[in-house]
N, C-alpha and C positions, 0 to 999 in steps of 0.2 A: 185421643179417640174417645168420644162423650159416651160415659156412663150409662146414659138410660136413653129410653125409646128402641124402636125395633132396631135389627141390624138388617138391611136390604136382601142380603143373602142370605141367612141362615133364619131367617124370618122370628127372632125373638129378643128378650131384652139383650143387651151384652151388660156381661159382669165385670165391675170395675176391677184395675189392678188390683191380686192377689184376693179378691172376694169367690164366693163360691156361686155357681150355679142354681138354681133351686126349680127351674121350670123340667119338666121331664126332655131328656137331650135328644138330638137324632144321632148323635157321633156313636151310640151300638148297632144300630143298622148299618151306616155308614162302614162301621170297620167290620162289620159280616161279607158287605159286598165287599168289599175289599180283598178279604182272606179269599174268596173264591174268583177273585178274579185278577190279581197281581202279583205278581214276583217283585218285590224292591231292589233299588239298590242296599249292597251289603246287607242281602233277605236273611232274616232272621222271623222265622213266623212266630215265635214266643214273642219277641219286643212288637211283633206285627198286632197282636192281639190287642194291645194297650198303648197304639198309636194316637197321636194328636191328630185331627183331620184338619188341615188348616183353613180358613175359607174366606177368610180377608186379611189386609193389612193398611194398615197407614202409617208415613214417618218411620219411628224406630219399633212400631209395635203388628204384633199379629192376635189374629183372634181366631179362636179353634170353633170345631161346629158345637160347643158346649155353650159356646159367648164368653168364653173367658179370652181377658186379654194378656197376653205375654210381653215383655221385652223383649224383642229379636237380639240376643246377645252376639250372635256371629254371624250376621246381616247375611241372612240365608244361611249359605257355605263360601262364607267367605264375600261372598261377589254382590248384595243388594248393597253398594254403597251408598247411593244417592236416597235409599230408604223408599219403602214399600206406596203405591199411589201414586208415582211420579207423573200426571198429566201429561207434563212434555213429551214423554219419552213415548207414550202412548200413542198419542197426537202424531209423532214423529214416525211409528211404524205404520199407522194407519194411512198416511199422506203417502208415504214411500210403499207401501202395497198396494194402494188405489192406482199409482202413477206406475211401479214396473214392481210386482211383485218378489219375480225371480228371473233372473238370464243364467246361464251359463256361465263361469269364469274362467272356464279353459282356454289353454292358448287360443289364440285368434278372436278370443270375445273378452270384451269388460265392460264395466260401466261406471257412471260417473263416482256414485258414493264411494267404490272402492279406490279410484285415482284418489279423490278429496281426503279420504282418510288416511292412505299411506302418506300423502303428502302432509298430511297433519302429525302422525308417529315419527316422519322424519326430525320433524322439529322439535317432539318430544323428548325421546329415547335419547340415548346416549349419541356422542356424535359421530360414533366409526359406525352405526347402523342407522341405512338408508333405504332396504328393500324389504319387503316383506309379504308374506304369503299367511294368505287366510285359511282359519278351519273351522269347526263347530264348538271348540271349547278345550280346555289345557289338557286332556291324553291327547289327543289329533296334533296339538301344539308340541308336544313331548316325542311322539312319534316320528313328527315331520324334520324336527331337529337330529331325530339321531339317523333318518335316511338324507340329510342334507351334509352332517359328517362325512357319512359311509360315502356317498357319490363325489364329495368335495376331492377326499383323497384317492379316489379313483381315478377321477378327470386329472388329478394332479400327478397321476403313475404311480402312485403309491397303497395299492391293491390292498395290501396287507392290513392297513392301519382300520380296525373296524368294531375294536374293542369301547366300550362306555365304562368310564369308572363311575359311580356315585356314590354316595354315604347312605353307610347307617340312619336310621330315623328319618330319611329324605322319605316324601313322596312325591309321585310322577305320572301319579294315573293308575288305571287298570287295565287298561287294553296293555298285550301281552309283553310288547316292547319294553312299553312303559312300567308296568307291575314289576318287569325282571330288573327295574334300574330303581322301583322303587325298595328304601331298605328298611321296612318294617314286615317281620316274617309273615306275620298273619294275613297279612294278603296274598301270599304264596299257594298253600297246601295243595287248595284242591285243583288248584290251574296247572301244575309241575305238569312235563319240566319246565323250568324257566327257558327263554332264549341263552344260547349260548352269547358266550364274548361280554358278560358283564360283570362286572367287578365292584364289591364295596369296599369301601375305607371310614373309618373314622371319622363321624361328626364331630365338629367342637361342640361342646357339653360343659361351659363353664360353671354352671353348681354341680357337676360329678366330676371333676375334673381331678385326678390325682398330682398329690404337691409333685411338682419336677423333680428330676435329680439331676439338673445342669441349669447354667446361664439362660438356656433357651427360654424364651416364653411360651406358654400355652399355646397361644394363636399360632405361632409358625412352628413350633412342636408336632401341632395338629395338621395342619400344612404338610411340613414333610412327609406326614403318610404316602399323601398323594406322590411326593416324589417314589418313594420307597415302592408302590405299587408301578409305578412305570418304568422303574429299570428292573422290576423284577419280572415284569409281564414283557417287556421290550419296547421302547419307544416307539419302533416301528409296526409296533401292533396297535397301539391305543390312537384311537379317533379324535375320544372326546372326552371333556368330564364335563357334569351333570350335575349343580347344586342348586338350591334356594339359598336366594342371600340370606332368608330368618328361615329357618323350618316352620313351619306352619301347624300342618298334622300331627306331626313328629311331638309338638310340645313347647311351639313359640320359643324356641330356641335359640339367641342369638348369638352369633362370633363375637369374637374377641376383635379390636380393632386392627391388630397385626394380622389378622389370618386370610383374608381376600385378597389382600396387595402380595402377600406370599403365593397364596395360591395361581394369581397372574406372572408371576416370577416363573414359576415350576413352571405352566403352561407355555409360555415364550421359549423355555429355554430347551424344551423336549418337544415341542410341535407339535402339542396338545391345542385342540380349538376347547375355549371354557363356553359352556352356555349355560346361561343364568335361567332358570325356572323361576320366573315372577309372575305366575300365574294367579299368586296370591298377593304378593308385595307388590306388582305392578299397581299404578295409576294411584299412587297418594297412600295409601294404606301403611307406608310408614313413615309416612311425613316427608317424600322426596319422591317425584313423580315415578321411580324407577329408585330401587334399595342398595343398589351398588355404588350409586352417589353417594351414599353416607361415606366409603373409604375409598373414591377416588379412581375405583378400578370400572373399564369397558368390557364388555364379554366380547368373544366373537358373534353368539348368536343368543339372543333372547326370545322369549315363550312366553308369551300373556294368553290371559282371556278374563273369565268374571267379571272385574269391575268396570273392564272396557263397556260393556253396557249395563250396566249396574245390573244384572242380572233378567234383564226383559227381552233378553234373545239370545240363544246359543250360539257364542262368538269366541271366536278366539284368535291365537295367529304367533309365528315367528317373524323375529327383523335377522337380518343377517348381515354380518360386514360387507364393505366393499368389495373384497376380493374373494369372499365367497360369492358373491353377486356375477362380478365377472368371469369364474372358472363356470359357473352355469352357464351365462350368456356365451359365451366363448366354446361350447361345448360341442361335440360331433354330431351328437343325437340327442332329442327331447329329454328331459328329466322325466321320466315315467311315474310322476307320484301327484296324484289328485285326487278330492272329495266330493263329490257332488255340491254340496252348498257352499264350497269356496268362493269368498269375493259374494255372500249373497248380498246382495243391494239393502236388503230393508236392514240386517246383519249391520252392514255399514252404514247406513242410515244413524241409527240405533247408538252406534258406536259413536258417531262425530256429533251428535247432539249430546248426549253423555260426556266427551270429554270438553264437551261447549258450557256445561253445568258445572263443572271441577273447575274451568276456571275462572267463570263470574262469580261464582260462589267462594271463590276463595280455599277450598277445600282440602286442599293440599296442606295448607298451614294450619287447618281446623284439624286434619286427621292429627297432625305434630301437638295440637294444645291440648286438645282431647284426650289423646292416649295418656299425654302426661297428666291430666289434673285424674286422668280414670285410675293410672299406677297411685298416685296419690291418695285420691280415696280408699283404695281398696290397703294399702299401706295403715292409713289411720285404722283402719278397720279392724286388719287382720294381722297386720305384723306380729303382734307380741302371742299371738296361738301358739301354745306350745305343737303345734303339729302341722302347722306353716313355714315348708321350709323354702321356697323363696318364691316370691312375687318378680314379676321378671315384662320387659315387653322391651317394644320397639316401636316408635309410632302408635297409633292407632289398633297394637297386637300384644295382648296381655294372656299373662296366664299365671294360676298360684299351683305350685307343687305342694303336695299334701304326702307329710313324710309320719314316721313311728316317732323318729327321732330326731330331732335338729342338731343337735351336737355330731352325733356320726352321719346323718343322714341315712339312717335305715329305714327301708320301705315299709311299709305294711305289707302283710301276706295278700296276695290277689284274691284268695277267696272270701277274703273283708270285705272285698266290695266298696270300699271307701269313697271311692270317685263318684260310681255308681249311685252310690246311697247320697250324698252330697248335692250331684245332678238332679235326682229324685226330688229332695228338698226345694232343690232352687224353684224348680220347674212348679211346686205345690205354693210357692211366695210370688207367683208370678214372671220368672224369668229363664228363658227357653235358651243354651247353648250348645254347647257339646265338651266331652272330656275325652283324655286317653288317657287309659288306666289311673289315676291317680294324679293327673292335672287337668285345670279345667282352664277350657281356653276363652278367650271375650275376644272377638273385633266387631262390633258395632257399627251401624252405620254413621256414616260422617257426620250426617244430620241429628244424632241424638242429643239432645238437649241437656245441659250439665246437669240439670236435677234430674234423670233417668241413670245419668253416671253415678250418682251419689244413692239412688234407690239401689242400683245394680252390687256395690259396693254393700249395704245394708243387709240386701238379701243374701250374698252368699257369706255374712257375717254369722246371720240367723242362722243358715241351711248348714255352716260349718259346725257350731255351736250344738243343732241338734242332734248332728250326727258323731261329733268328736266331745263334745263337751265344753 
């Protein structure tokens, strides 16, 4: 973005990356208005008082109300894969809104963009997945997957199969059932009791893995925890296993290569549906269209959202295998699950355009290349630092885990707020992303140029030095 001249939205000069705004900012007044008018997602009034007020974006850059530029290190919230300011997506939405802005997608109604999107997805997703239900986002997609699994087993004459097994550190949304599946305890306390019938098993976390006691590999051993839970609960009561192929919000945790093949074996053996939450990993983020392709595994249900519209329209959905689709088709009564905005024609049109751009610009391959480039840059700048425990990633998802002691992997005390302090120092240098505890996560837009990836590594190295020496 140009660093001179007036920004047409905020009416003042844009400050270059890493610079300081000199004119009086409108941000203070906007934040006062924000405090009196809004309750935020993950609401924290203390954080709200020092929030960034975003006013403009272009490519991999964001501009706040102070006129300062930031690298968007997390693609918004893992979703703005094509970058900010994509005129093609805005024009596609406008054209569809002018033609047919909304029409119900309830049974007995459909629209052309919805049909075309479902057909396109059937060509892109796993071969076993050919039918699709559309939602407004990822949490709705996971809610829908849970209800599909329960209804499938009821229609198959096994009504006791209702339980959902998910994983520690997994994130599946904050609606009530999705929150109950989420394995991060901080999301629970104010909303207890959780929905009954949700069980959590350990997730593979290779960096934190204990030494093996036998010849079983770590990946297989962690997958076997799923089988233990199924046997403990009774396979006749378990409807589905729900997992992210790469844990995102929980800290960009990549499983061992033998983990998901063993999971698929276990689900097949015990008659449990396997639902892959690809809300973050879908549509190229890991360097494949869908992440389980890395391990040659196909799910029974796949959930998606985020990158399917690059964040330009709230949209998501699920894909189901042919057996589940046939069971719903042959049901004696209607499947009473619905959202007003299911199959929204404008969302479907924007999704189609997004997929077209990803294909035409070869962005899945670019995500793989740029992810490797960013990991390399981070390792060059930070791998020797005594408090950087691990630099990890899969495709264009990366993370740095900070520790007190590299040898023992001992963590910093929570009250030291190391991750938060590094995040603040990174913002001061022009990088905005997200942390989980002392793990700094990165997932830039697919269109981020290599020189900005180098700049991300430089900023994080400088921010780490400022906090940890």
